[in-house]
N, C-alpha and C positions, 0 to 999 in steps of 0.2 A: 416667834418664826410668820406661823400659820397663822396668828392673828392681827396678825400685820399685813396680812395678805386679803382677810378676809375685810379686814376695815378700807383696804383701798378701792375693795369691790364695791362694797357698799355706798363709799364717796364719790365714787366715779358713777355707778348707776344714780345715785342724788344729781349728781351735776348733770348728769345728760337729761335727765326727766326737767330740771331747771331751766337749762337755754333749750328745751324743746317749745315749752309750756311757760315763760319767765317772760319772753316779749307781749306775747298777747296777754296773757293775765294784766302785765303791767298797762296795754292797751285799753283796756275793758277797764281795770281798775280807771284811767281818767279818766273814759266814757261817763265812767257812774257819776264822778267827781265834778265833772261839768254839767253835767244831768240836772244831779241833783244841785248841786250849787246855784247854777242857771235860773229852774224850775223855782227855786222862792222867791227872786225877785219881780217878775209879774203878777205875783199873786201877796202880795207886801209882808211875804214870812222869812226875807234875810234878815241876817244881821249886821250886814254890809252893809243895807240901802240906804244907813244913817251917815257913813262915812263916805259912800259914792255922793249921795247930795252935795256934802260939803265939797267935797273937792270936785267935781264939776260945778259948779251952781252960775253959769252962764247957760245952762241947759235948761228945760224945767225935768224938774226928776220925774213926772209922771209918765212924762214921755219917753225920758235917758234911761231910767231904768228897769220899764219894759223890755227895750230895745236889746241892753246888754243883757239882762237874764235870757232873750232869745236866743240870741247869738250864741252865748256859753252852752244852750241847750244844742242848740246846731253843733258846734264843737263837738259834744259829747255825739251825736247822733252819728256827724260823719266819723268819728273815732271808732265805733264799731263794728263798722265794713272797711274790710282792705282795701277794696279798690277806690276809698272816699278820705284815705288817712291823709292823703297830701294836700286836700280842701279843710281837712280839719287844722292841720297845722298850718296850713295858710291863716287860718281865722285866728288861731291859736295866738300867733306870732303877730299880729295883728293888733290882738287885743292885752296880749299881756303888758305892754313898757306902759299903760295906760293902769294898771292894777298897782303899780310902784310910784303914782305920783302925790298919792297922800304922805311919802316918807319927806318931801320937796315942799309942797303945797301946805301941809298939817303938821308941822314935825310933833306939835303941841299935843295931837291926836294921838301919834305914834310913837312918838318917844318919851319914856317914863325920866330919862337920865340922858340930854345925848352923848357918842354915839353908838351904843350900846344897850343901854336899859329901854328895850320894849315898852310899850303896852302892849294888850290882848291886840290891839286894832293892829301897832304895828307888826306884832307875832302871826296876825293873820296872813300879811302880807309877805314877810318875810318865806313865812314856807311856800310862798309860789317859785322860789328857788326850786325847791324838788319838781314842781310840776315842769318847770320848763326842762330839767334838767331827762326826765320821764320821757317830755315829749321828743328830745334830740334824741334821745336813746331808741325809743319805738321810729322817729322820723329815719334813722340809719337802717330800718331793715325793709324800707320800702321797696328796694331792690332784691332782698334777699329770697334766695328760695328755701334756706333753713328757716326761717321761723315762719312760713306761710303752714303752719300745723295750726287749724284751730281747735279750738276743746269741742268734743264733743260729749 
């Protein structure tokens, strides 16, 4: 019985720490991903550039890809600071539907066997579902006093 109380005590302590810092860490993680993936584009280092170029072929890639990259960097920077999270989420939700366009416009590049077999590019796109879910979770905290705790 005593062991169960100790386990419950530790479990409650861990859950409290996770609740206290989880959303902040999630927000910072999203920020890092958007800054990192975004900054690669203007410098010609993104493995996604070719897919973007094929998908948005009606715009000059030399113009569009850097703009997309800086847009993603802006999302990440706005996620870093609690007062600008709403701006980040607006930019993210304007940008994210375009990331799914290759699934429709370039199925030969995104599916190895339709509808479930994905190429690496398809997997890269589908992983955006977790980014959307994380953004929704972070967005759910913008009015909450419980999640204002920043990590120092």
